[in-house]
Backbone as a chain_set.jsonl record, in Angstrom:
{"seq": "MAHRLRAEALKVQEDLQAEVNHLQEEKVAEVDRLAKEKAAKVGGLQELAFIKGFELCKDKVASKFSKLDLSFWGEEAPSEKAGPSTTASDPSPAEVVPEPFEPTVEVSEPAQEPEVAENAPTLSDATSLKVENLE", "coords": {"N": [[-16.028, -57.413, -35.198], [-15.727, -56.485, -32.534], [-13.513, -54.968, -32.907], [-14.491, -52.9, -34.495], [-16.312, -51.718, -32.725], [-14.586, -50.847, -30.792], [-13.142, -48.931, -32.262], [-15.192, -47.11, -32.824], [-15.759, -46.278, -30.213], [-13.335, -45.027, -29.545], [-13.427, -42.944, -31.402], [-15.697, -41.521, -30.525], [-14.741, -40.782, -28.013], [-12.587, -39.116, -28.762], [-14.013, -37.102, -30.099], [-15.534, -36.076, -27.955], [-13.45, -35.147, -26.315], [-12.371, -33.138, -27.95], [-14.565, -31.395, -28.009], [-14.707, -30.708, -25.298], [-12.22, -29.395, -25.02], [-12.664, -27.226, -26.753], [-14.825, -25.922, -25.447], [-13.544, -25.304, -23.073], [-11.571, -23.482, -23.949], [-13.265, -21.43, -24.805], [-14.438, -20.645, -22.366], [-12.173, -19.793, -20.917], [-11.413, -17.611, -22.485], [-13.689, -16.019, -22.082], [-13.527, -15.544, -19.314], [-11.128, -14.079, -19.241], [-11.941, -11.814, -20.703], [-13.957, -10.804, -19.007], [-12.407, -10.241, -16.748], [-10.767, -8.189, -17.727], [-12.716, -6.244, -18.279], [-13.648, -5.754, -15.674], [-11.317, -4.756, -14.465], [-11.015, -2.4, -15.936], [-13.325, -1.068, -15.146], [-12.9, -0.775, -12.372], [-10.599, 0.809, -12.451], [-11.674, 3.116, -13.609], [-13.451, 3.862, -11.577], [-11.659, 4.412, -9.52], [-10.355, 6.608, -10.593], [-12.49, 8.436, -10.714], [-13.023, 8.672, -7.963], [-10.642, 9.85, -7.103], [-10.753, 12.311, -8.46], [-13.071, 13.403, -7.302], [-12.236, 13.583, -4.607], [-10.14, 15.4, -4.911], [-11.524, 17.648, -5.789], [-13.054, 18.159, -3.468], [-10.964, 18.806, -1.715], [-9.966, 21.128, -2.961], [-12.179, 22.81, -2.596], [-12.233, 23.015, 0.218], [-9.753, 24.251, 0.735], [-10.15, 26.648, -0.636], [-12.239, 27.716, 0.905], [-11.024, 28.033, 3.41], [-8.894, 29.728, 2.885], [-9.712, 32.323, 1.706], [-8.714, 34.671, 0.608], [-6.626, 33.929, -0.923], [-5.086, 33.55, -4.096], [-6.319, 31.383, -6.253], [-6.321, 30.863, -8.941], [-4.665, 29.397, -10.557], [-5.593, 26.871, -10.42], [-7.119, 26.158, -12.618], [-9.853, 24.962, -14.656], [-9.435, 21.804, -16.048], [-9.497, 19.762, -18.959], [-11.235, 16.667, -18.723], [-10.103, 14.588, -20.164], [-7.418, 14.98, -20.241], [-4.31, 13.747, -19.278], [-2.076, 13.422, -16.566], [1.35, 13.875, -16.902], [4.918, 13.249, -17.043], [6.917, 15.713, -15.405], [7.853, 18.676, -17.063], [9.399, 20.647, -16.224], [12.439, 22.334, -15.865], [15.233, 21.583, -13.83], [17.761, 22.485, -11.453], [20.381, 20.507, -10.894], [22.671, 20.939, -9.392], [24.45, 20.966, -6.308], [23.327, 22.783, -3.446], [24.96, 25.494, -1.827], [26.072, 25.153, 1.411], [26.008, 27.086, 4.212], [27.676, 27.211, 7.155], [26.35, 27.854, 10.375], [26.761, 29.424, 13.559], [26.571, 27.237, 16.345], [23.916, 27.026, 18.565], [22.52, 25.949, 21.504], [19.148, 24.909, 21.838], [17.7, 24.077, 23.973], [17.981, 24.105, 27.443], [19.95, 22.049, 29.479], [19.375, 20.465, 32.477], [21.147, 19.872, 35.577], [22.441, 16.564, 36.095], [20.48, 14.099, 37.806], [20.862, 12.912, 41.184], [22.584, 9.896, 41.984], [20.623, 6.995, 42.56], [20.04, 5.719, 45.802], [20.808, 2.624, 47.393], [18.508, 0.718, 49.148], [18.685, -0.173, 52.594], [17.55, -2.578, 53.52], [17.094, -4.057, 51.249], [16.479, -6.947, 49.23], [18.973, -9.328, 48.306], [20.889, -11.07, 45.765], [21.864, -13.418, 46.878], [19.997, -13.847, 48.897], [17.748, -14.523, 47.423], [18.487, -16.913, 46.213], [18.714, -18.588, 48.345], [16.179, -19.216, 49.186], [13.702, -21.685, 49.749], [11.628, -23.801, 47.843], [8.462, -24.979, 48.405], [6.88, -28.126, 48.015], [3.796, -28.277, 46.638], [2.029, -30.295, 46.138]], "CA": [[-17.053, -56.597, -34.614], [-15.156, -55.836, -31.36], [-12.59, -53.976, -33.416], [-15.307, -51.78, -34.964], [-16.848, -51.046, -31.54], [-13.471, -50.131, -30.165], [-12.857, -47.773, -33.114], [-16.273, -46.152, -32.596], [-15.579, -45.738, -28.862], [-12.218, -44.089, -29.628], [-13.904, -41.78, -32.161], [-16.575, -40.774, -29.625], [-13.881, -40.201, -26.991], [-11.861, -38.003, -29.39], [-14.984, -36.022, -30.335], [-15.846, -35.469, -26.658], [-12.264, -34.402, -25.872], [-12.304, -31.932, -28.78], [-15.628, -30.502, -27.541], [-14.283, -30.204, -23.989], [-11.161, -28.421, -25.278], [-13.289, -26.037, -27.349], [-15.569, -25.239, -24.385], [-12.56, -24.78, -22.124], [-10.994, -22.289, -24.571], [-14.292, -20.385, -24.774], [-14.586, -20.174, -20.983], [-10.967, -19.048, -20.572], [-11.515, -16.328, -23.179], [-14.738, -15.246, -21.413], [-12.992, -15.108, -18.022], [-10.172, -13.012, -19.538], [-12.7, -10.625, -21.101], [-14.607, -10.273, -17.808], [-11.366, -9.674, -15.88], [-10.369, -6.904, -18.318], [-13.813, -5.301, -18.054], [-13.663, -5.402, -14.251], [-10.157, -3.9, -14.219], [-11.315, -1.085, -16.508], [-14.349, -0.449, -14.31], [-12.253, -0.385, -11.119], [-9.728, 1.939, -12.771], [-12.531, 4.279, -13.786], [-13.965, 4.261, -10.27], [-10.557, 5.023, -8.782], [-10.147, 7.941, -11.166], [-13.597, 9.283, -10.256], [-12.826, 8.928, -6.539], [-9.552, 10.81, -6.988], [-11.248, 13.617, -8.906], [-13.998, 13.885, -6.276], [-11.424, 13.962, -3.458], [-9.402, 16.611, -5.258], [-12.499, 18.746, -5.785], [-13.342, 18.459, -2.064], [-9.784, 19.472, -1.183], [-9.949, 22.487, -3.511], [-13.238, 23.58, -1.935], [-11.828, 23.303, 1.595], [-8.674, 25.241, 0.692], [-10.751, 27.922, -1.041], [-13.03, 28.274, 1.999], [-10.123, 28.401, 4.51], [-8.002, 30.799, 2.441], [-10.533, 33.038, 0.722], [-7.942, 35.751, -0.016], [-5.568, 33.316, -1.713], [-5.382, 33.463, -5.525], [-6.289, 29.983, -6.679], [-6.642, 30.828, -10.364], [-3.842, 28.378, -11.219], [-6.348, 25.622, -10.406], [-8.106, 26.272, -13.684], [-10.509, 23.72, -15.061], [-8.749, 21.034, -17.078], [-10.358, 18.793, -19.625], [-11.094, 15.363, -18.063], [-9.334, 13.639, -20.962], [-5.992, 15.231, -20.079], [-3.642, 12.882, -18.309], [-0.859, 13.999, -16.018], [2.544, 13.207, -17.394], [6.119, 13.655, -16.326], [7.13, 17.147, -15.357], [8.775, 19.207, -18.065], [10.09, 21.748, -15.582], [13.868, 22.113, -15.733], [15.709, 21.77, -12.47], [19.203, 22.632, -11.325], [20.817, 19.419, -10.022], [23.883, 21.258, -8.646], [24.16, 21.048, -4.865], [23.271, 24.119, -2.869], [26.072, 25.752, -0.909], [25.632, 25.191, 2.793], [26.806, 28.007, 5.013], [27.513, 26.818, 8.554], [26.003, 28.899, 11.328], [27.213, 29.022, 14.9], [25.633, 26.36, 17.044], [23.366, 27.498, 19.831], [21.543, 24.966, 21.988], [17.804, 25.452, 21.967], [17.135, 23.626, 25.234], [18.97, 24.012, 28.5], [19.939, 20.753, 30.136], [19.595, 20.615, 33.91], [22.171, 18.995, 36.135], [21.932, 15.193, 36.232], [19.947, 13.745, 39.125], [21.796, 12.144, 41.994], [22.475, 8.444, 41.856], [19.705, 6.439, 43.554], [20.704, 4.975, 46.864], [20.274, 1.285, 47.604], [17.889, 0.607, 50.473], [19.457, -1.048, 53.473], [16.903, -3.881, 53.683], [16.746, -4.602, 49.938], [16.939, -8.325, 49.077], [20.135, -9.518, 47.432], [20.843, -12.292, 44.971], [22.078, -14.57, 47.759], [18.722, -14.085, 49.582], [16.821, -15.164, 46.489], [18.916, -18.286, 45.934], [18.6, -19.408, 49.551], [14.769, -19.557, 49.441], [13.329, -23.044, 49.365], [10.286, -23.891, 47.273], [7.755, -26.109, 48.973], [6.109, -28.928, 47.091], [2.402, -28.039, 46.954], [1.201, -31.43, 45.718]], "C": [[-16.516, -55.838, -33.393], [-14.195, -54.724, -31.784], [-13.347, -52.719, -33.865], [-15.875, -51.002, -33.773], [-15.755, -50.241, -30.819], [-13.141, -48.875, -30.967], [-13.925, -46.7, -32.924], [-16.132, -45.486, -31.219], [-14.434, -44.723, -28.841], [-12.625, -42.815, -30.36], [-14.797, -40.902, -31.273], [-15.738, -40.081, -28.546], [-13.116, -38.998, -27.555], [-12.793, -36.817, -29.635], [-15.327, -35.301, -29.029], [-14.67, -34.634, -26.151], [-12.121, -33.11, -26.67], [-13.356, -30.921, -28.327], [-15.265, -29.89, -26.184], [-13.192, -29.145, -24.17], [-11.721, -27.118, -25.827], [-14.039, -25.234, -26.277], [-14.614, -24.604, -23.361], [-11.922, -23.496, -22.67], [-11.989, -21.129, -24.551], [-14.413, -19.792, -23.373], [-13.367, -19.361, -20.55], [-11.005, -17.673, -21.23], [-12.566, -15.434, -22.512], [-14.252, -14.71, -20.068], [-11.986, -13.976, -18.228], [-10.898, -11.714, -19.886], [-13.361, -9.983, -19.88], [-13.588, -9.632, -16.856], [-10.917, -8.315, -16.41], [-11.455, -5.852, -18.12], [-13.842, -4.832, -16.598], [-12.502, -4.47, -13.922], [-10.402, -2.493, -14.763], [-12.334, -0.345, -15.649], [-13.744, 0.045, -13.0], [-11.342, 0.813, -11.354], [-10.526, 3.214, -12.952], [-13.079, 4.785, -12.467], [-12.876, 4.925, -9.43], [-10.293, 6.435, -9.29], [-11.241, 8.899, -10.708], [-13.44, 9.639, -8.779], [-11.712, 9.944, -6.33], [-10.025, 12.201, -7.363], [-12.176, 14.216, -7.857], [-13.224, 14.356, -5.049], [-10.653, 15.24, -3.713], [-10.332, 17.817, -5.26], [-12.851, 19.141, -4.358], [-12.184, 19.22, -1.418], [-9.721, 20.915, -1.676], [-10.985, 23.356, -2.82], [-12.834, 23.952, -0.511], [-10.729, 24.362, 1.634], [-9.246, 26.606, 0.34], [-11.551, 28.541, 0.1], [-12.136, 28.722, 3.162], [-9.275, 29.622, 4.155], [-8.696, 31.601, 1.344], [-9.757, 34.138, 0.005], [-6.834, 35.215, -0.919], [-5.995, 33.213, -3.173], [-5.214, 32.013, -5.972], [-6.602, 29.84, -8.166], [-5.811, 29.788, -11.122], [-4.516, 27.014, -11.217], [-7.439, 25.652, -11.452], [-8.678, 24.919, -14.055], [-9.725, 23.071, -16.191], [-9.74, 20.074, -17.703], [-10.158, 17.437, -18.974], [-10.238, 14.385, -18.85], [-7.833, 13.845, -20.821], [-5.426, 14.325, -18.992], [-2.386, 13.584, -17.825], [0.322, 13.19, -16.514], [3.739, 13.632, -16.581], [6.299, 15.162, -16.411], [8.127, 17.563, -16.424], [9.554, 20.379, -17.5], [11.562, 21.403, -15.427], [14.281, 22.357, -14.282], [17.221, 21.867, -12.482], [19.703, 21.554, -10.371], [22.073, 19.735, -9.218], [23.552, 21.421, -7.165], [24.174, 22.499, -4.384], [24.435, 24.287, -1.901], [25.518, 25.901, 0.498], [26.576, 26.098, 3.573], [26.602, 27.629, 6.474], [27.217, 28.04, 9.427], [26.491, 28.46, 12.699], [26.125, 28.225, 15.605], [25.206, 26.996, 18.356], [22.352, 26.473, 20.305], [20.186, 25.63, 22.18], [17.159, 25.075, 23.289], [18.248, 23.581, 26.26], [18.817, 22.668, 29.194], [20.236, 20.982, 31.613], [20.672, 19.644, 34.37], [21.604, 17.583, 36.277], [21.463, 14.934, 37.665], [20.976, 12.928, 39.882], [21.544, 10.656, 41.786], [21.501, 7.921, 42.91], [20.483, 5.625, 44.584], [20.013, 3.627, 47.039], [19.715, 1.229, 49.023], [18.665, -0.4, 51.309], [18.859, -2.445, 53.563], [16.513, -4.513, 52.34], [17.261, -6.023, 49.821], [18.106, -8.392, 48.099], [19.97, -10.818, 46.673], [21.024, -13.518, 45.861], [20.808, -14.885, 48.551], [17.772, -14.865, 48.683], [17.207, -16.608, 46.242], [18.765, -19.177, 47.156], [17.155, -19.788, 49.875], [14.481, -20.974, 48.979], [11.888, -23.021, 48.866], [9.647, -25.138, 47.834], [6.97, -26.826, 47.898], [4.641, -28.826, 47.497], [1.488, -29.21, 46.554], [0.722, -32.245, 46.873]], "O": [[-16.823, -54.657, -33.231], [-14.076, -53.692, -31.124], [-12.885, -51.601, -33.636], [-15.918, -49.772, -33.8], [-15.976, -49.137, -30.322], [-12.879, -47.833, -30.366], [-13.607, -45.512, -32.868], [-16.357, -44.284, -31.078], [-14.542, -43.68, -28.196], [-12.21, -41.722, -29.977], [-14.662, -39.679, -31.274], [-15.997, -38.927, -28.205], [-13.012, -37.968, -26.888], [-12.415, -35.668, -29.408], [-15.404, -34.073, -28.993], [-14.866, -33.542, -25.618], [-11.776, -32.078, -26.096], [-13.077, -29.723, -28.265], [-15.488, -28.702, -25.952], [-13.246, -28.097, -23.527], [-11.305, -26.034, -25.417], [-13.905, -24.012, -26.206], [-14.861, -23.507, -22.858], [-11.753, -22.529, -21.928], [-11.608, -19.984, -24.311], [-14.482, -18.573, -23.216], [-13.518, -18.34, -19.879], [-10.665, -16.674, -20.595], [-12.361, -14.227, -22.388], [-14.527, -13.563, -19.717], [-11.99, -13.008, -17.467], [-10.516, -10.641, -19.42], [-13.332, -8.762, -19.73], [-13.871, -8.607, -16.236], [-10.709, -7.386, -15.629], [-11.152, -4.696, -17.824], [-14.037, -3.647, -16.328], [-12.677, -3.501, -13.183], [-10.037, -1.507, -14.123], [-12.22, 0.864, -15.448], [-14.038, 1.157, -12.562], [-11.314, 1.737, -10.541], [-10.107, 4.28, -12.5], [-13.166, 5.994, -12.25], [-13.143, 5.889, -8.712], [-10.036, 7.347, -8.504], [-10.958, 10.043, -10.353], [-13.694, 10.777, -8.385], [-11.827, 10.813, -5.465], [-9.729, 13.169, -6.662], [-12.081, 15.405, -7.552], [-13.524, 15.418, -4.504], [-10.528, 16.077, -2.82], [-9.962, 18.889, -4.782], [-12.941, 20.331, -4.056], [-12.403, 20.166, -0.662], [-9.451, 21.825, -0.892], [-10.71, 24.509, -2.49], [-13.066, 25.08, -0.078], [-10.767, 25.267, 2.467], [-8.872, 27.611, 0.944], [-11.55, 29.762, 0.256], [-12.461, 29.7, 3.835], [-8.975, 30.449, 5.016], [-8.294, 31.549, 0.181], [-10.118, 34.503, -1.113], [-6.174, 35.992, -1.61], [-7.129, 32.834, -3.464], [-4.099, 31.497, -6.053], [-7.097, 28.799, -8.597], [-6.204, 29.347, -12.202], [-4.079, 26.101, -11.918], [-8.562, 25.216, -11.198], [-8.075, 23.876, -13.805], [-9.392, 23.726, -17.179], [-10.695, 19.632, -17.063], [-9.019, 17.068, -18.689], [-9.698, 13.442, -18.271], [-7.05, 12.987, -21.231], [-6.015, 14.172, -17.921], [-1.712, 14.265, -18.598], [0.282, 11.959, -16.538], [3.601, 14.295, -15.553], [5.879, 15.798, -17.378], [9.125, 16.88, -16.657], [10.294, 21.038, -18.23], [11.911, 20.333, -14.928], [13.739, 23.231, -13.605], [17.881, 21.389, -13.406], [19.484, 21.656, -9.164], [22.516, 18.895, -8.435], [22.498, 21.951, -6.813], [24.949, 23.323, -4.871], [24.844, 23.335, -1.237], [24.601, 26.686, 0.736], [27.79, 25.893, 3.584], [25.485, 27.713, 6.985], [27.778, 29.117, 9.225], [26.619, 27.265, 12.968], [24.933, 28.504, 15.477], [26.034, 27.443, 19.15], [21.411, 26.157, 19.576], [20.098, 26.772, 22.629], [16.17, 25.69, 23.689], [19.337, 23.078, 25.982], [17.706, 22.21, 29.461], [21.231, 21.619, 31.959], [21.055, 18.722, 33.65], [20.415, 17.42, 36.549], [22.005, 15.498, 38.616], [21.862, 12.322, 39.28], [20.437, 10.23, 41.457], [21.553, 8.369, 44.055], [21.453, 4.94, 44.261], [18.802, 3.503, 46.86], [20.373, 1.644, 49.977], [19.23, -1.36, 50.784], [19.607, -3.417, 53.674], [15.68, -5.419, 52.309], [18.375, -6.302, 50.265], [18.196, -7.587, 47.172], [19.027, -11.573, 46.908], [20.4, -14.552, 45.621], [20.548, -16.05, 48.855], [17.073, -15.767, 49.145], [16.329, -17.455, 46.076], [18.696, -20.399, 47.022], [16.93, -20.611, 50.763], [14.968, -21.405, 47.934], [11.042, -22.308, 49.405], [10.215, -26.227, 47.753], [6.454, -26.199, 46.973], [4.28, -29.248, 48.596], [0.266, -29.083, 46.64], [0.014, -33.234, 46.68]]}, "num_chains": 1, "name": "protein.A"}
């Protein structure tokens, strides 16, 4: 009889452990799903904030420089993503032509050396002072 009770207790324990494992897997999957949803939402909000900031910048530039041709800022479809530039560049170094050096600031004559005061304390004066015990 004790053997049967022990077997039943082990069976109940195994069933409970299996249920706990199943619930744990469900919760982990739910947390992963919620984290992905939150990341997507935050990414969308960041994109909207960038677009809004860019629009504000365009408006300010257009109002400050009304004569400037800003037609290159044409409306783009929101689904378009910016990618790497396809513009070719010339990686060869530019030739530097040295120009004669001309100082841009005149330097005045250096100031005179400061004179030491006659009654200034010296290191030997400081070491000869005695400290009184204030206790």
